[in-house]
VOSEDO-530128 format. One record per residue (C-alpha): residue number from 1; residue in one letter; x, y, z. Coordinates in Angstrom, 2 decimals, always signed. Layout:
N
NODE NUM A X Y Z
...
//
This chain:
467
NODE 1 M +147.66 +135.54 +135.82
NODE 2 K +144.51 +133.69 +134.85
NODE 3 V +141.81 +136.02 +133.09
NODE 4 S +138.15 +135.76 +133.62
NODE 5 V +135.42 +137.44 +131.41
NODE 6 V +132.18 +137.79 +132.92
NODE 7 I +129.11 +138.81 +130.69
NODE 8 P +125.85 +139.92 +132.19
NODE 9 V +123.21 +139.10 +129.65
NODE 10 Y +119.37 +140.22 +129.65
NODE 11 N +117.02 +139.40 +126.64
NODE 12 E +119.99 +139.71 +123.98
NODE 13 S +118.88 +136.90 +121.83
NODE 14 W +119.91 +138.75 +118.81
NODE 15 T +123.55 +139.25 +119.85
NODE 16 I +124.39 +136.42 +122.48
NODE 17 R +125.75 +133.71 +120.20
NODE 18 E +128.10 +136.26 +118.30
NODE 19 V +129.44 +137.67 +121.60
NODE 20 I +130.32 +134.43 +122.77
NODE 21 R +131.91 +133.37 +119.49
NODE 22 R +134.18 +136.80 +119.46
NODE 23 V +135.01 +136.29 +123.24
NODE 24 M +135.89 +132.53 +122.73
NODE 25 A +138.14 +133.86 +119.43
NODE 26 M +140.53 +135.40 +122.16
NODE 27 S +141.23 +132.11 +123.82
NODE 28 G +144.99 +133.12 +123.65
NODE 29 C +144.53 +135.52 +126.66
NODE 30 I +141.66 +134.40 +128.74
NODE 31 H +141.13 +131.43 +130.78
NODE 32 E +137.33 +131.46 +131.85
NODE 33 L +134.12 +132.82 +130.45
NODE 34 L +131.17 +133.28 +132.89
NODE 35 I +128.11 +134.19 +131.41
NODE 36 V +125.00 +135.53 +134.05
NODE 37 D +121.62 +135.19 +132.39
NODE 38 D +119.28 +137.70 +134.52
NODE 39 G +116.15 +136.07 +133.96
NODE 40 S +116.08 +136.65 +130.04
NODE 41 T +112.43 +135.72 +128.47
NODE 42 D +113.41 +135.93 +124.92
NODE 43 G +114.92 +132.68 +124.16
NODE 44 T +118.52 +134.18 +125.21
NODE 45 Q +118.80 +131.17 +127.77
NODE 46 E +118.45 +128.31 +125.35
NODE 47 L +121.20 +130.21 +122.99
NODE 48 I +123.56 +130.33 +125.61
NODE 49 S +123.02 +126.62 +126.58
NODE 50 K +123.56 +125.67 +122.78
NODE 51 A +126.62 +127.85 +122.69
NODE 52 T +128.25 +126.62 +125.68
NODE 53 A +127.68 +123.37 +124.78
NODE 54 Q +129.70 +123.80 +121.41
NODE 55 Y +132.50 +125.33 +123.23
NODE 56 A +132.73 +122.79 +125.90
NODE 57 G +135.95 +121.05 +126.34
NODE 58 G +138.21 +123.68 +124.74
NODE 59 S +141.11 +125.52 +126.32
NODE 60 V +138.55 +128.57 +127.88
NODE 61 R +136.37 +127.32 +130.56
NODE 62 I +132.77 +128.33 +129.89
NODE 63 R +130.08 +128.49 +132.65
NODE 64 T +126.89 +129.93 +133.09
NODE 65 I +124.48 +131.24 +135.75
NODE 66 F +120.80 +131.25 +135.21
NODE 67 K +118.65 +133.69 +137.27
NODE 68 T +115.09 +133.04 +137.62
NODE 69 R +114.19 +136.56 +137.54
NODE 70 N +115.43 +139.96 +136.43
NODE 71 E +117.34 +141.88 +139.16
NODE 72 G +119.66 +144.29 +136.95
NODE 73 K +123.36 +144.35 +135.83
NODE 74 G +124.84 +145.34 +139.14
NODE 75 A +123.14 +142.29 +140.73
NODE 76 A +124.14 +139.98 +137.67
NODE 77 L +127.69 +141.12 +138.00
NODE 78 R +127.82 +140.82 +141.79
NODE 79 D +126.91 +136.91 +141.39
NODE 80 G +129.40 +136.82 +138.42
NODE 81 F +132.39 +138.49 +140.73
NODE 82 K +131.80 +135.66 +143.45
NODE 83 E +131.86 +132.76 +140.97
NODE 84 A +134.90 +134.11 +138.75
NODE 85 E +138.20 +132.03 +139.29
NODE 86 G +140.68 +134.43 +137.61
NODE 87 D +142.98 +136.89 +139.04
NODE 88 I +141.68 +139.49 +136.61
NODE 89 I +138.24 +139.85 +135.78
NODE 90 I +136.85 +141.68 +132.38
NODE 91 V +133.32 +142.96 +132.25
NODE 92 Q +131.99 +142.21 +128.76
NODE 93 D +128.64 +143.72 +127.76
NODE 94 A +126.52 +141.35 +125.59
NODE 95 D +125.15 +143.75 +123.16
NODE 96 L +128.21 +143.83 +120.60
NODE 97 E +129.10 +147.52 +121.36
NODE 98 Y +132.58 +146.50 +122.64
NODE 99 D +135.30 +144.62 +121.05
NODE 100 P +137.02 +141.50 +122.64
NODE 101 Q +140.03 +142.18 +120.35
NODE 102 D +140.71 +145.01 +122.90
NODE 103 Y +141.39 +142.49 +125.90
NODE 104 P +145.27 +142.55 +125.45
NODE 105 R +145.14 +146.40 +125.79
NODE 106 L +142.82 +146.59 +128.68
NODE 107 V +144.86 +144.06 +130.98
NODE 108 E +148.32 +145.24 +130.15
NODE 109 P +148.26 +148.10 +132.84
NODE 110 I +147.35 +145.40 +135.62
NODE 111 L +150.07 +142.79 +134.13
NODE 112 K +152.66 +145.31 +134.42
NODE 113 G +151.87 +146.31 +137.98
NODE 114 R +150.40 +149.88 +137.00
NODE 115 A +146.84 +149.47 +137.81
NODE 116 D +144.31 +147.71 +140.07
NODE 117 V +141.44 +148.86 +137.72
NODE 118 V +141.41 +149.55 +133.98
NODE 119 Y +138.38 +151.66 +132.33
NODE 120 G +138.09 +151.55 +128.42
NODE 121 S +137.29 +154.83 +127.45
NODE 122 R +134.95 +155.49 +124.65
NODE 123 F +136.46 +159.07 +124.14
NODE 124 L +140.16 +158.83 +124.11
NODE 125 G +140.54 +158.92 +120.25
NODE 126 A +139.83 +155.20 +119.19
NODE 127 E +137.73 +154.11 +116.30
NODE 128 R +133.74 +154.56 +116.93
NODE 129 N +130.67 +155.49 +115.26
NODE 130 V +129.07 +158.71 +115.82
NODE 131 I +125.67 +158.78 +116.72
NODE 132 M +123.52 +159.61 +119.74
NODE 133 F +124.51 +162.81 +120.59
NODE 134 W +122.33 +163.50 +123.66
NODE 135 H +123.46 +160.25 +125.15
NODE 136 M +127.07 +161.49 +124.86
NODE 137 V +126.09 +164.51 +126.49
NODE 138 A +124.46 +162.82 +129.49
NODE 139 N +127.34 +160.70 +129.67
NODE 140 R +129.86 +163.51 +129.96
NODE 141 I +127.87 +165.42 +132.51
NODE 142 L +127.49 +162.38 +134.83
NODE 143 T +131.10 +161.43 +134.20
NODE 144 L +132.16 +165.21 +135.35
NODE 145 L +129.91 +165.08 +138.40
NODE 146 C +131.27 +161.52 +139.54
NODE 147 N +134.79 +163.21 +138.99
NODE 148 M +133.99 +165.75 +141.34
NODE 149 C +132.75 +163.27 +144.01
NODE 150 T +136.12 +161.15 +143.70
NODE 151 N +138.62 +163.85 +142.55
NODE 152 L +139.46 +161.67 +139.56
NODE 153 N +139.72 +162.68 +135.98
NODE 154 L +138.19 +159.99 +134.10
NODE 155 T +136.80 +160.44 +130.81
NODE 156 D +134.09 +157.62 +130.49
NODE 157 V +132.66 +156.47 +133.89
NODE 158 W +129.80 +154.78 +132.15
NODE 159 T +131.79 +152.64 +129.99
NODE 160 G +130.77 +148.76 +129.48
NODE 161 Y +134.73 +147.92 +129.81
NODE 162 K +135.95 +147.62 +133.25
NODE 163 V +138.92 +145.27 +134.20
NODE 164 F +139.27 +144.35 +137.78
NODE 165 R +142.21 +142.95 +139.97
NODE 166 S +139.88 +140.14 +141.24
NODE 167 K +140.96 +140.39 +144.91
NODE 168 V +140.11 +144.36 +144.83
NODE 169 I +136.53 +143.72 +143.57
NODE 170 R +135.70 +141.07 +145.76
NODE 171 K +136.50 +143.08 +148.55
NODE 172 I +133.95 +145.79 +147.66
NODE 173 P +130.20 +145.38 +148.57
NODE 174 I +127.96 +145.88 +145.34
NODE 175 E +124.90 +147.56 +146.46
NODE 176 S +123.23 +148.57 +143.30
NODE 177 R +121.10 +146.21 +141.25
NODE 178 G +120.79 +148.14 +137.99
NODE 179 F +123.20 +150.37 +135.60
NODE 180 N +124.00 +152.59 +138.93
NODE 181 F +126.47 +149.78 +139.47
NODE 182 E +128.64 +152.20 +137.46
NODE 183 P +129.00 +155.31 +139.44
NODE 184 E +128.93 +153.20 +142.58
NODE 185 I +132.02 +150.98 +142.00
NODE 186 T +133.63 +153.90 +140.62
NODE 187 I +133.44 +155.98 +143.81
NODE 188 K +133.90 +152.99 +146.05
NODE 189 L +137.37 +152.44 +144.19
NODE 190 A +138.22 +155.98 +144.72
NODE 191 K +137.64 +155.63 +148.14
NODE 192 L +139.61 +152.64 +148.65
NODE 193 G +142.22 +154.17 +146.82
NODE 194 C +142.83 +151.99 +143.98
NODE 195 R +145.06 +152.80 +141.04
NODE 196 I +142.66 +153.29 +138.31
NODE 197 Y +143.92 +153.34 +134.42
NODE 198 E +141.96 +154.48 +131.19
NODE 199 V +143.00 +153.19 +127.71
NODE 200 P +141.18 +153.74 +124.47
NODE 201 I +138.75 +151.27 +123.02
NODE 202 R +136.94 +150.56 +119.97
NODE 203 F +133.10 +151.29 +120.19
NODE 204 L +130.05 +150.48 +117.96
NODE 205 A +126.88 +152.09 +119.63
NODE 206 R +123.70 +150.65 +119.04
NODE 207 T +120.40 +152.59 +119.02
NODE 208 Y +117.34 +151.93 +121.11
NODE 209 A +115.46 +150.35 +118.27
NODE 210 E +118.64 +147.79 +118.21
NODE 211 G +118.00 +147.17 +121.89
NODE 212 K +119.78 +149.73 +123.98
NODE 213 K +118.40 +149.61 +127.57
NODE 214 I +119.94 +152.32 +129.26
NODE 215 G +117.60 +155.42 +129.56
NODE 216 F +116.75 +158.99 +130.77
NODE 217 K +115.29 +157.60 +134.01
NODE 218 D +118.62 +156.00 +134.73
NODE 219 V +120.23 +159.68 +134.76
NODE 220 F +118.28 +160.33 +137.91
NODE 221 I +119.22 +156.82 +139.51
NODE 222 A +122.64 +157.59 +138.78
NODE 223 L +122.60 +160.82 +140.66
NODE 224 G +120.84 +159.21 +143.55
NODE 225 T +123.54 +156.77 +143.72
NODE 226 M +126.53 +159.07 +143.60
NODE 227 A +124.98 +161.02 +146.43
NODE 228 R +124.20 +157.82 +148.66
NODE 229 T +127.58 +156.29 +147.90
NODE 230 V +129.54 +159.35 +148.68
NODE 231 V +127.92 +159.77 +152.07
NODE 232 T +127.18 +156.24 +153.24
NODE 233 G +128.66 +153.99 +150.77
NODE 234 Q +130.16 +150.87 +152.59
NODE 235 L +133.60 +149.26 +151.69
NODE 236 G +133.29 +146.25 +153.75
NODE 237 E +135.40 +144.52 +156.27
NODE 238 M +137.92 +143.22 +153.91
NODE 239 A +138.73 +146.63 +152.58
NODE 240 T +139.26 +148.56 +155.80
NODE 241 G +143.23 +147.51 +156.15
NODE 242 E +143.99 +147.96 +152.62
NODE 243 R +141.96 +151.24 +152.14
NODE 244 T +143.80 +152.50 +154.96
NODE 245 L +147.29 +151.75 +153.50
NODE 246 R +145.92 +153.28 +150.23
NODE 247 M +144.68 +156.70 +151.66
NODE 248 L +148.06 +157.04 +153.50
NODE 249 S +150.12 +156.34 +150.73
NODE 250 A +148.41 +159.50 +148.84
NODE 251 A +149.28 +161.53 +152.05
NODE 252 R +152.11 +162.93 +150.30
NODE 253 R +153.20 +165.84 +152.93
NODE 254 Y +153.00 +163.44 +155.80
NODE 255 N +155.04 +160.62 +154.21
NODE 256 Q +157.68 +163.23 +153.45
NODE 257 F +157.73 +164.64 +156.71
NODE 258 I +158.05 +160.87 +158.25
NODE 259 Y +160.86 +160.35 +155.68
NODE 260 E +162.90 +163.66 +157.02
NODE 261 Q +162.37 +161.65 +160.47
NODE 262 Y +164.29 +158.58 +159.58
NODE 263 R +166.52 +159.70 +156.72
NODE 264 P +169.56 +160.41 +159.01
NODE 265 F +169.75 +157.03 +160.36
NODE 266 L +169.64 +155.19 +156.81
NODE 267 G +172.43 +152.83 +155.85
NODE 268 R +173.31 +151.84 +152.39
NODE 269 E +171.59 +148.25 +152.77
NODE 270 V +168.09 +148.67 +153.85
NODE 271 V +165.50 +145.86 +154.59
NODE 272 E +161.71 +147.09 +155.11
NODE 273 I +159.79 +144.83 +157.24
NODE 274 G +155.85 +144.97 +156.01
NODE 275 A +156.53 +147.02 +152.89
NODE 276 G +152.66 +146.91 +152.40
NODE 277 L +151.85 +149.06 +149.02
NODE 278 G +155.30 +150.67 +149.23
NODE 279 N +154.44 +153.69 +150.96
NODE 280 I +157.71 +153.92 +152.56
NODE 281 S +159.70 +152.05 +149.91
NODE 282 Y +160.08 +154.83 +147.27
NODE 283 F +162.07 +157.04 +149.55
NODE 284 L +164.73 +154.07 +149.78
NODE 285 L +165.54 +153.89 +146.18
NODE 286 D +168.80 +155.78 +146.43
NODE 287 R +170.18 +153.01 +148.63
NODE 288 E +172.66 +150.47 +147.41
NODE 289 R +170.43 +147.52 +148.26
NODE 290 V +166.74 +147.43 +149.18
NODE 291 V +165.05 +144.43 +150.35
NODE 292 L +161.13 +144.76 +150.65
NODE 293 T +159.47 +142.14 +152.80
NODE 294 E +155.71 +141.17 +153.35
NODE 295 T +153.62 +138.53 +154.45
NODE 296 D +150.17 +139.22 +152.42
NODE 297 P +150.33 +137.61 +149.04
NODE 298 D +148.47 +140.24 +147.31
NODE 299 F +151.11 +143.04 +148.40
NODE 300 L +153.86 +140.87 +147.59
NODE 301 E +152.72 +140.41 +144.07
NODE 302 L +151.98 +144.14 +143.78
NODE 303 L +155.39 +145.14 +144.85
NODE 304 R +157.08 +142.60 +142.40
NODE 305 R +155.29 +144.19 +139.76
NODE 306 R +155.74 +147.60 +140.87
NODE 307 F +159.63 +147.30 +141.30
NODE 308 D +160.10 +144.64 +138.39
NODE 309 G +163.19 +145.57 +136.65
NODE 310 W +164.91 +147.52 +139.51
NODE 311 K +168.36 +145.58 +139.62
NODE 312 Y +169.25 +146.60 +143.62
NODE 313 V +165.54 +146.02 +144.75
NODE 314 E +164.52 +142.71 +146.07
NODE 315 V +161.18 +141.60 +147.03
NODE 316 A +160.61 +138.78 +149.33
NODE 317 P +158.26 +136.99 +151.69
NODE 318 L +159.21 +137.44 +155.46
NODE 319 D +157.10 +136.53 +158.74
NODE 320 I +159.27 +138.27 +161.03
NODE 321 V +158.18 +135.94 +163.83
NODE 322 H +159.15 +132.84 +161.70
NODE 323 P +161.78 +134.22 +159.30
NODE 324 G +162.82 +131.28 +157.88
NODE 325 A +166.56 +130.30 +156.74
NODE 326 A +166.95 +133.12 +154.15
NODE 327 F +166.87 +135.63 +156.86
NODE 328 Q +168.37 +134.00 +159.73
NODE 329 S +171.84 +135.72 +159.24
NODE 330 A +172.58 +139.46 +159.77
NODE 331 G +173.23 +141.25 +156.55
NODE 332 F +171.76 +144.68 +156.80
NODE 333 D +172.88 +147.83 +158.20
NODE 334 T +169.23 +149.30 +158.54
NODE 335 A +165.96 +147.64 +159.23
NODE 336 I +162.71 +149.72 +158.89
NODE 337 C +159.57 +148.63 +160.21
NODE 338 F +156.68 +150.95 +160.13
NODE 339 N +153.30 +150.17 +161.80
NODE 340 V +153.76 +146.47 +161.92
NODE 341 I +154.93 +145.24 +165.28
NODE 342 E +151.25 +146.28 +166.58
NODE 343 H +149.91 +143.59 +164.47
NODE 344 I +151.77 +140.83 +165.78
NODE 345 E +151.18 +138.98 +168.86
NODE 346 D +154.30 +137.97 +170.09
NODE 347 D +155.91 +141.23 +169.57
NODE 348 Q +158.95 +140.26 +171.56
NODE 349 K +160.06 +137.61 +168.93
NODE 350 A +159.30 +140.05 +166.20
NODE 351 V +161.69 +142.42 +167.74
NODE 352 D +164.26 +139.64 +168.39
NODE 353 H +164.27 +138.68 +164.57
NODE 354 I +164.59 +142.34 +163.55
NODE 355 A +167.92 +142.66 +165.78
NODE 356 R +169.20 +139.44 +163.76
NODE 357 L +168.78 +140.91 +160.78
NODE 358 L +171.02 +143.83 +161.51
NODE 359 K +175.15 +143.94 +161.22
NODE 360 P +177.06 +144.74 +164.39
NODE 361 G +176.28 +148.41 +164.40
NODE 362 G +173.30 +148.70 +162.51
NODE 363 Q +170.25 +150.26 +163.34
NODE 364 A +166.55 +149.42 +163.57
NODE 365 I +164.02 +152.24 +162.67
NODE 366 I +160.67 +151.50 +164.22
NODE 367 V +157.65 +153.24 +164.31
NODE 368 V +154.22 +152.00 +166.37
NODE 369 P +151.04 +153.44 +167.56
NODE 370 A +151.29 +155.09 +170.94
NODE 371 H +149.15 +155.29 +174.32
NODE 372 R +147.20 +152.53 +175.34
NODE 373 W +144.35 +154.83 +176.24
NODE 374 L +143.99 +155.66 +172.33
NODE 375 F +143.21 +151.93 +171.60
NODE 376 G +139.76 +151.69 +170.11
NODE 377 S +137.41 +150.64 +167.37
NODE 378 L +140.06 +152.12 +164.68
NODE 379 D +142.76 +149.87 +166.10
NODE 380 R +140.68 +146.73 +166.32
NODE 381 C +139.60 +147.16 +162.66
NODE 382 V +143.03 +147.39 +161.35
NODE 383 G +144.18 +144.48 +163.28
NODE 384 H +146.11 +145.96 +166.24
NODE 385 Y +146.89 +144.04 +169.66
NODE 386 R +148.32 +146.73 +171.29
NODE 387 R +149.73 +150.44 +171.57
NODE 388 Y +152.98 +151.34 +173.26
NODE 389 T +154.59 +154.02 +175.27
NODE 390 R +158.46 +154.17 +175.84
NODE 391 S +158.12 +152.61 +178.74
NODE 392 T +156.39 +149.34 +177.34
NODE 393 F +158.38 +149.22 +174.18
NODE 394 N +161.88 +150.13 +174.90
NODE 395 P +162.36 +146.85 +177.09
NODE 396 L +161.41 +144.78 +174.18
NODE 397 L +164.31 +146.41 +172.55
NODE 398 A +166.57 +146.08 +175.44
NODE 399 R +165.86 +142.08 +175.65
NODE 400 A +166.58 +141.67 +172.04
NODE 401 G +169.92 +143.48 +172.54
NODE 402 L +169.39 +146.66 +171.22
NODE 403 D +170.35 +150.04 +172.53
NODE 404 V +167.67 +152.87 +172.18
NODE 405 A +169.66 +155.84 +170.34
NODE 406 Q +166.13 +157.85 +170.04
NODE 407 S +162.69 +157.71 +171.17
NODE 408 K +160.09 +160.23 +170.45
NODE 409 Y +156.28 +160.77 +170.02
NODE 410 L +155.15 +162.03 +166.76
NODE 411 N +152.14 +163.69 +165.70
NODE 412 P +150.35 +165.14 +168.63
NODE 413 L +148.16 +167.06 +166.69
NODE 414 A +146.35 +163.87 +165.42
NODE 415 V +145.68 +162.59 +168.83
NODE 416 P +142.31 +164.15 +169.47
NODE 417 G +141.01 +163.11 +166.06
NODE 418 W +142.10 +159.45 +166.81
NODE 419 F +140.30 +159.47 +170.23
NODE 420 V +137.22 +161.03 +169.05
NODE 421 N +137.08 +158.74 +165.91
NODE 422 G +137.86 +155.44 +167.62
NODE 423 R +136.81 +155.85 +171.23
NODE 424 I +133.81 +158.07 +171.01
NODE 425 L +132.15 +157.72 +167.63
NODE 426 R +133.66 +154.07 +167.37
NODE 427 R +134.29 +154.45 +163.69
NODE 428 K +136.04 +151.71 +161.65
NODE 429 I +137.76 +153.88 +159.34
NODE 430 I +138.79 +157.60 +159.32
NODE 431 P +136.61 +159.63 +156.83
NODE 432 D +138.43 +160.60 +153.60
NODE 433 F +138.04 +164.22 +154.17
NODE 434 Q +139.74 +164.03 +157.55
NODE 435 L +142.65 +162.17 +155.89
NODE 436 A +142.98 +165.05 +153.41
NODE 437 L +142.82 +167.40 +156.08
NODE 438 F +145.50 +165.66 +158.00
NODE 439 D +147.71 +165.87 +154.98
NODE 440 R +147.24 +169.37 +154.53
NODE 441 L +148.11 +170.12 +158.38
NODE 442 T +151.35 +168.61 +157.93
NODE 443 F +153.10 +171.97 +158.22
NODE 444 L +151.53 +172.14 +161.83
NODE 445 I +152.92 +168.58 +162.58
NODE 446 R +156.30 +170.01 +161.73
NODE 447 L +156.14 +172.87 +164.04
NODE 448 C +155.08 +170.55 +166.81
NODE 449 N +158.16 +168.50 +166.17
NODE 450 L +160.27 +171.18 +167.17
NODE 451 F +159.13 +170.54 +170.87
NODE 452 H +159.46 +167.19 +172.75
NODE 453 W +156.01 +166.26 +173.51
NODE 454 P +154.99 +163.80 +176.45
NODE 455 F +152.42 +162.23 +173.92
NODE 456 G +151.69 +161.62 +170.45
NODE 457 L +149.81 +159.45 +167.90
NODE 458 S +153.19 +157.27 +167.12
NODE 459 L +156.33 +156.52 +168.76
NODE 460 F +159.23 +156.52 +166.76
NODE 461 T +162.33 +154.87 +167.87
NODE 462 V +165.79 +154.26 +166.43
NODE 463 A +167.80 +151.34 +168.08
NODE 464 R +171.38 +150.18 +167.39
NODE 465 K +172.80 +146.66 +167.64
NODE 466 P +176.04 +147.16 +169.63
NODE 467 K +179.35 +146.42 +167.74
//
C-alpha cells in the first residue's frame, strides 16, 4: 500500500526545511510528500520551493500546494486529502513536535487490517518532554468531552499525528477550517463506525515563544464544533452506505439474533455473497470451509486483511450476476446472502447464480427488505431497487429451481421507525441513537419472533436445491 504524507504549513520558516528533511529520510516507508502552504507570509514558501527542488527526482514524489490566503489547518488538510494519491495518508505537522521515525508504528495497524484510522497518542507512555501543564489539562478535558460525544476512549484527540485509509477520509466532508478539525473529524469517524487505534509516539512540545499557535480561544471553538458536529454534522453521500454497514456491525445483540435464525440451516461448506465488512462472517468461523465474496474492492481489501492467515477462510471477488468461471460449478452446501439482492437490478439472474453455487440438497439462506410500501429515502440512499413480499420473492426462487423450506417476516417492531424515517421525515440515514436503542430492544424482537407476523422489516427465506 502506498503512503502519502500531508504537511499543512503556515509561517514555519524556522522549521520547515528540517521537517522536510526528516520526512524524506523515511523514504523507505513513504511514497509521496504533499506540502500545503496555507498562505505563509514569512518566507516559508520560498524555503519550501528550494527544499522540493533539492529532493526532486528521488524515490519519494514531492509536491506542493501554495494557497494565496490563510484559511486554517482544516482547510489546508481538506485540500491535501483531495490531492494525495496514497492508500494511506499521514498528517504531519510542520513544527518539529512530532518525529517521522514513528511512521512504521503509525501505519502498522492499518497495514495489518486492524484499523481504518490511527491516532498517535502523546500520553501512552512514550518519550516526551514535560512542559505546559495547563495546555495538557485543557487537552485532557477536551478529549474527555469528545469521548463522551463519541463513546470512544481515546487519550489524545488533539494529537497532530493522525493516519487514515485514504478511501475513508475522502468520504467525509471536512467543514472546519482551523484547529477544530480535530474534534470534527473524530466525531465523524465515530459516526461512520471506523475502527480507530491509538499508538504511543515521541513528542517534543514547543512553547509559544517558539511559535506554538493553538491558544485559549481554540478551546471555545472546539466546544462549539463538538456540539455542532454531534447534532448536525454531515457525513456526505459517499459515506452513507458504509456507515450503515459499520453501525449495524456494532449491533451485537441484533446480529446474534439473526445468527440464531439461520444457524440450524448452516452446512459445513459456506459461501457468503456480499460479505461487506464481515458482520455475518464471524459467525461462520466454526465451519470447515468459508468463502467470503464481495464486489466492492475496498471491502475485499478489508476482508483479506481481517482474515489473513485463516487457513479455511477464503476471500474472493464475486459479481453474482456475472460470476465468472471460478464460481460456475456447484460446490457449497450453504449460500448466505443478506441484504444484497435488493441492490441488484436483475434480481432473477442473481438468484439463478446463487442456485448454481449449491450442491444438490444444499440450502440458500437469504434476507431481503420487506414490503414495497416501506420503500423511501432510506432505501434510495443505500441503493435499493426494491423491497419484497413472500408473493414477489418466492417466484424468483422457484424459477431458479429452488424449493422454499422456510419463509417468514422478521422484526415487525422496527417497521414504524423505518416508515417514519424513510417515508415521512425522508431521512438519508437512521440516527445513531435510534440504532443504539434498536440494538438494546433486541429482546423485544425475540419475543415478537415467537409469533407469525404478516409483516416485518425483513423477509427471511431458506430455499433448498432438490437432490
